[in-house]
C-alpha positions in Angstrom: 20.6 -127.0 -29.1 23.3 -125.0 -30.0 21.1 -122.8 -32.3 19.2 -122.0 -29.3 22.0 -121.2 -27.1 23.2 -118.9 -29.8 19.7 -117.2 -29.9 20.0 -116.5 -26.1 23.4 -115.3 -26.2 22.5 -112.6 -29.0 19.2 -111.4 -26.8 21.1 -111.0 -23.7 24.0 -109.2 -25.2 21.7 -106.8 -27.2 20.4 -105.8 -24.1 23.9 -104.9 -22.6 24.8 -101.2 -22.5 28.5 -100.1 -22.2 29.0 -98.0 -19.0 31.4 -95.3 -18.2 35.1 -96.4 -18.7 36.2 -96.4 -15.2 40.2 -95.1 -16.2 38.7 -92.3 -18.2 36.4 -91.4 -15.3 39.6 -91.4 -12.8 41.7 -89.1 -15.4 39.0 -86.8 -15.7 38.8 -86.3 -11.9 42.0 -86.4 -11.2 42.3 -83.7 -14.2 39.9 -81.6 -12.4 41.6 -81.7 -9.2 45.0 -80.7 -11.0 43.7 -77.9 -12.6 41.4 -76.9 -9.6 45.1 -76.8 -7.5 46.9 -74.8 -10.2 44.2 -72.0 -10.3 43.2 -71.8 -6.7 46.6 -72.2 -4.7 49.1 -70.9 -7.3 47.7 -67.6 -8.1 46.0 -64.3 -6.2 43.0 -64.9 -8.5 41.5 -67.6 -10.5 40.4 -65.4 -13.0 44.2 -64.6 -13.7 44.4 -68.0 -15.4 41.6 -67.1 -17.8 42.5 -65.5 -21.2 39.5 -66.4 -24.1 41.6 -64.9 -26.8 44.8 -67.0 -26.2 42.5 -69.8 -25.9 40.6 -69.1 -29.0 44.3 -68.9 -30.7 45.2 -72.2 -29.8 41.9 -74.0 -30.3 41.3 -72.4 -33.7 44.9 -72.8 -34.9 44.9 -76.2 -34.0 41.5 -77.2 -35.3 42.7 -75.3 -38.9 45.9 -77.1 -39.0 44.2 -80.3 -38.4 41.5 -79.6 -41.4 44.5 -78.5 -43.7 46.1 -81.9 -42.8 43.5 -84.1 -43.2 40.4 -85.0 -45.5 37.1 -83.7 -44.2 35.5 -87.1 -43.8 38.2 -88.3 -41.2 38.1 -84.8 -39.4 34.6 -85.0 -39.1 34.9 -88.5 -37.1 36.9 -87.0 -34.4 33.6 -86.3 -32.1 32.7 -89.6 -32.4 36.1 -91.1 -31.5 36.2 -88.8 -28.6 32.8 -90.6 -27.1 34.4 -93.8 -27.7 37.1 -93.3 -24.6 34.2 -92.3 -22.2 32.3 -95.7 -22.5 33.7 -99.0 -21.3 33.6 -101.3 -24.4 32.8 -105.0 -24.4 34.5 -106.9 -27.5 32.3 -110.2 -26.9 35.3 -112.3 -26.9 33.4 -114.7 -24.8 30.5 -114.6 -27.2 32.6 -115.2 -30.1 34.5 -118.2 -28.7 30.8 -120.1 -27.6 29.5 -119.4 -31.3 32.9 -120.7 -32.7 32.8 -123.9 -30.3 29.1 -124.6 -31.1 29.5 -124.3 -34.8 32.7 -126.5 -34.7 30.4 -128.8 -33.4 28.1 -129.0 -36.0 31.0 -128.6 -38.6 32.6 -131.7 -37.1 29.4 -133.4 -37.3 28.9 -132.8 -41.0 25.8 -130.5 -40.2 26.4 -127.6 -42.7 22.8 -126.5 -42.8 22.9 -125.9 -38.9 26.0 -123.9 -39.2 24.5 -121.7 -41.8 21.3 -121.3 -39.5 23.5 -120.5 -36.6 25.5 -118.0 -38.7 22.0 -115.8 -39.0 22.4 -115.2 -35.1 26.0 -113.9 -35.3 26.7 -110.7 -34.6 30.6 -110.5 -35.6 30.6 -109.9 -39.5 34.3 -111.1 -39.2 33.5 -114.5 -37.8 30.1 -114.4 -40.1 32.7 -113.8 -43.4 35.3 -116.7 -42.4 32.6 -119.2 -41.3 30.8 -118.7 -44.8 34.2 -119.3 -46.4 34.6 -122.7 -44.4 30.8 -123.7 -45.6 31.8 -122.8 -49.1 35.1 -125.3 -49.0 37.3 -122.5 -49.8 40.9 -123.3 -49.2 42.3 -122.7 -45.8 45.2 -120.6 -47.0 42.7 -118.6 -48.9 40.3 -117.8 -45.9 43.3 -117.0 -43.9 44.7 -114.4 -46.7 41.3 -112.7 -47.1 40.9 -112.2 -43.1 44.4 -111.2 -42.6 43.8 -108.5 -45.3 40.7 -107.6 -43.2 42.6 -107.4 -40.0 45.4 -105.1 -41.9 42.8 -102.9 -43.3 41.2 -102.0 -39.6 44.7 -101.9 -38.1 45.6 -98.8 -40.6 42.2 -97.4 -40.4 41.9 -97.2 -36.8 45.4 -96.1 -36.3 44.9 -93.3 -38.9 42.2 -91.9 -36.4 44.4 -92.3 -33.4 47.2 -90.2 -35.4 44.9 -87.4 -35.8 45.0 -86.6 -32.3 48.5 -87.1 -32.2 48.7 -84.4 -35.0 46.6 -81.9 -32.8 48.9 -82.6 -29.8 51.7 -81.6 -32.1 50.0 -78.1 -33.3 48.5 -77.0 -30.0 51.9 -76.5 -28.4 53.0 -74.5 -31.5 49.9 -72.3 -31.5 50.6 -71.4 -27.7 54.1 -70.4 -28.8 52.1 -68.3 -31.4 50.0 -66.7 -29.0 52.7 -66.1 -26.9 54.6 -64.4 -29.5 51.6 -62.0 -30.5 51.3 -61.3 -26.6 55.0 -60.1 -26.6 54.8 -58.0 -29.5 51.9 -56.0 -27.9 53.5 -56.2 -24.5 56.9 -54.2 -26.5 54.8 -51.5 -27.6 53.9 -50.2 -24.1 57.5 -50.9 -22.7 58.8 -47.7 -23.5 56.4 -46.2 -20.5 58.3 -48.5 -18.2 54.9 -49.1 -16.1 55.5 -52.3 -14.4 51.6 -52.2 -13.4 50.8 -52.5 -17.2 53.8 -54.6 -18.3 53.3 -57.7 -15.7 50.0 -58.7 -16.4 50.7 -58.3 -20.2 53.6 -60.9 -19.7 51.2 -63.3 -17.6 48.6 -62.7 -20.4 51.4 -63.8 -23.2 52.5 -66.8 -21.3 48.9 -68.1 -20.9 48.6 -69.4 -24.6 51.7 -71.6 -24.0 50.0 -72.9 -20.8 46.9 -73.6 -22.7 48.7 -75.3 -25.7 50.8 -77.5 -23.5 47.6 -78.5 -21.3 45.7 -79.4 -24.3 48.5 -81.5 -25.9 49.1 -83.6 -22.9 45.8 -83.8 -21.2 43.5 -84.3 -23.9 45.0 -85.0 -27.4 48.0 -87.4 -26.4 45.6 -89.2 -23.8 42.8 -89.6 -26.5 45.3 -90.9 -29.2 46.6 -93.5 -26.9 43.3 -94.7 -25.7 42.5 -95.6 -29.1 45.8 -97.2 -29.9 44.9 -99.5 -27.0 41.3 -100.2 -28.4 42.6 -101.0 -31.6 45.0 -103.6 -30.0 42.6 -105.1 -28.1 40.1 -105.3 -30.9 43.1 -107.0 -33.2 43.6 -109.7 -30.3 39.8 -110.4 -30.8 40.1 -110.6 -34.4 43.2 -113.1 -34.3 41.2 -115.1 -31.9 38.3 -115.3 -34.5 40.8 -116.1 -37.5 42.8 -119.0 -35.2 38.9 -120.6 -34.5 38.1 -120.5 -38.1 41.3 -121.9 -38.9 40.9 -124.8 -37.0 37.4 -125.2 -38.0 38.7 -125.7 -41.4 41.1 -128.0 -40.3 38.6 -130.0 -38.5 40.0 -130.1 -35.0 37.8 -131.4 -31.9 35.8 -128.6 -30.4 37.3 -129.3 -26.7 40.9 -128.5 -28.4 39.4 -125.4 -30.6 37.7 -124.1 -27.2 40.8 -124.4 -25.0 43.2 -122.8 -27.7 40.7 -119.9 -28.1 40.4 -119.4 -24.4 44.5 -119.2 -24.7 44.1 -115.7 -26.2 41.9 -113.8 -23.8 43.7 -115.5 -20.6 45.9 -113.3 -18.5 48.7 -114.2 -16.8 50.9 -112.6 -14.5 54.0 -114.4 -16.0 54.2 -116.6 -18.6 57.3 -118.1 -17.4 56.6 -118.6 -13.9 53.9 -118.7 -11.5 54.6 -116.1 -8.9 52.1 -117.4 -6.4 51.4 -121.1 -6.5 54.7 -122.5 -7.8 56.7 -123.2 -4.2 53.5 -125.0 -3.0 53.4 -126.8 -6.4 56.8 -127.9 -6.1 56.6 -129.0 -2.1 53.6 -131.1 -3.2 55.4 -132.9 -6.2 58.5 -133.8 -3.8 56.0 -135.2 -1.1 54.4 -137.2 -3.7 
């Protein structure tokens, strides 16, 4: 019965496709509205905010500095990481809890063969590794040590990926200033004529590169880095939940206790100390009794 339920869970989740992340969609819409407001309502001509050479200085300089700073294999992952923030990712925590509880029942009954069969349908390699070690009668502290090392490895790897975007957010304004300095040098060459009709547009073009650098840093690179860091935190919570479940299974705790413990990892409380909504009603009911 447990095997059939695990198979049905795997089939249902394999048909699921992640949708667009709603917060990213809202952010994109707000960014477009912001840029439209800046371009359409703060300038005489929208074309005055377009300076392709200045934009090229910022983008090319940022990419060049990033390639110098990081190995090629890490930089080429940037495109894939950008795609992550656009989709709403499911961490399958409820599926992992159902699998752990089902396996804990089988293990509590001493049916190791059934646990091995259930593992064949497990999509979580982290969970599979831990349960295999339990079946092999490895000591609990050794299992915890290995799984914690894998958690730390994932944490370091994904935070390094987010750091790439934080580095790009540092480089972009610097190359924006570089473009501004180049524009000012070109402007100084024509200041001797004293023609304000020429100096004014040249000054505006020089400042646009700083505008591009600040915009890219604070509207693209930093938000992507924060999004990736939040994703890593959620993945670490899911992995620690699985780690706790494997530890409880290794100690042969009751399946009902394991389920309640794992559910507490994903439960959302507005306040861990006091219930802001039902506290007064519960106290009144207690006094009445």
